[in-house]
N, C-alpha and C positions, 0 to 999 in steps of 0.2 A: 228217941223212938218215933216221935211225931215227924221229925225231919226225914227219917228213913221211909216212913209211910207215904209222905208227900212225893218223895223221889220215885217210889215205885208206882204211884198213881200217875204221875206225869209221864213216866216211861210207857205205861199201859195205854194212855191216851195217844201218845205219839205213834206207837206201833199200830194201834187200832185205826188211827187216822190214815196211816200209810196203806193199810189193807183196804181202805175204802176208795183209794185212788183208782179211777177208771181211765182206760185209754180212749182217745178220741178216734172214732171210726174213720177209716180211710175214705177219701172222696171217691164217688163212683166215676168211672171214666167212660166216655162215649166216643163213638165214631159215626160219621155220616154214612148212611147206607143208600145205595142207588143201584138197583138191579134192573137195568133197562135193556131192551132188545134193540140193537142197532144193526140195521141191514147194510150189507156191503154195497157199494156203488161202483159199477164198472165203467160208466161213462163219465170219467172225471178229466177235466182239463189239465190237472196236475198229478196224474197217476204215475208220472216218471220223476216226480219231485220229492225231495226230502224236506219235511217241515220240522222246525225246532220249537219246542214249547218254551216261550219266554217266561221269565220269573214273574209270578203274579204280583202286581202292586196292590196294596191295601192299606187302610189306616193302621197306625201303630197298635191300637188296642186289639186288633184282630190277629196280630202276630203272636200273641200269647195263647196259652191253652186254657185260660179262664173262660167261663161261660157267663156272659153278662146280660142284664135285662134293664129296661127303663120303665118308668111310670108315666102316666099322662101329664104329670107335673114337670117332666123332663129330668128327673133325678135318675142317676145310673147306679146300679148295684151289681155285685157278682155273686153267683151261687157258691157257697162255702163248701158244700158237699157234692159238687159235680164239676168235672173238668173234662176237656177234650184230650184224647190220646195224642193227637197232633193238632197244630193250629188249623183253623178253617181254611186259610189259603193253601196250605200244604195238602189237605185232603181234597179240596176242589181241583187243584192242579193234577193230582194223580187220577182222579175220576174222569176229568176231561181228556187226559192223555189216553186212557184206556178206551173211552168212547170214540175219540177221533181215530184211534188205531183200528177199531172194529168197523168204522165206516169205509175203510179201504179207499179213501179219496186220494191218498198219497202213497208214494213208494215206501216211505217209512216215516214214523213219528219218533223223534228222539228227544230225550230230556234236555233241560237247559244246560247242564254241565257236560254233555256228551262231547267227545273229541271228534266225532264224525262231522263231515261237511254237510251243510244244508243249503237249500235254495230259498226256502220260505221261513217266516217266523210267525207263530201264533201268539199274539199278545193278549193279555187279559188284565183288567183293572177291576178289583172288587171294591165298590164304593160303600156298600152297606149290607150287613146281614144282622138283623136286630129283632128283639122281642120287646114289645111294649105291653105291660100288664095293666089291665083296667080294674076299676073298682069292683066290678061284678065277678072278678076271678078269672075271666077269660083274657086272652092276649091276642095281639096282632103281630104277625111276622112279616118282615120286609127283606127282600133280597134284590140288590141292584148290581149289575155287572156289565161292563163294556168289553167287547172282544173285537179284535181286528186281525186280518190276514195281511202280512206285509212281505214284499219281495226283499230278499236279503241284500242284494247289491244295489239296486236302484232306490231302495227305501220307499218305493211306491206302495200306497195302501190299496190293496186289491178290493177289500170289502171290510166294512165295520158296522157294528150294531150294538145298541144298548138294550139290555134285557132287564125288565123290572117286574118282579113277582110280588104278590101280596096274598097272605093267608090269614083269614079272620076266624074267630071262634075257637082258637087253640087253647087247651088247658094252660093256666098260668103257672107252670112249674118247669123244671129242667127237662123232665122226660117228655112233656108236651112239646117243648121247644125243639128238642132233638128229633123227635118224630116228624114234626112239621117241617123242619129244615131238610130232612131227608127226602120228604115228598116234594119239596120245592126244588131240591137238587135234581131229582129225576126229571121234573118238568123242564128245568133249565138245560139239562143234557140233551133232551129230545129236541128242544127249541134250537139249540146250537147246531145239532146234527142237521135239522131241516134247513137252517140258514146256510150252513157250510155247503151242503149238497147243491143248493140253488146257486151259491156264489161260484162253485167249481164246475158248474154244468157246462159241457161242451156246446158250442153254438150249433153244431151239426147234429146234436142228439134230439130225439123227439120228446 
């Protein structure tokens, strides 16, 4: 009888333990947001040229969809409950392509794997996009990217520029990072647009 009672008690504990099992909530997924107004430019030296978006170069850690952060001591961590919908290089490439298309500086802007012929290549290298969280709970964001416009056949560099952006006082969490990155992306797109329009300006235009 005692043996039967112990078996029933163990079974009840096992079933009760199973009922207490909880599911781990899914990680929140984020995308960069950059709603910028890009004015079309009619006086472009390359208005009859097709430009191809080169595949963005970046550190291996940025090719994943994890969102990582650093501390002032140099230690790196990833947010366990926050992820990117797409990698940062993929998102930035699409946003830049849309922005350059809106600028109307070229006959057309085609993606990297397009079968269409092109005259120019727009290359980009993402060196850094990072969040450093400080002891006071705030964080600093850095974004560093180099871009260049290259002639397809001669391989001549028409223009090149390094953009470095910094944002301080950002909340030290994933949402603060994503919001800050989006604001920096908008600033970056506007800066690239200004640089491109200057680089593609016709010599006979005012």
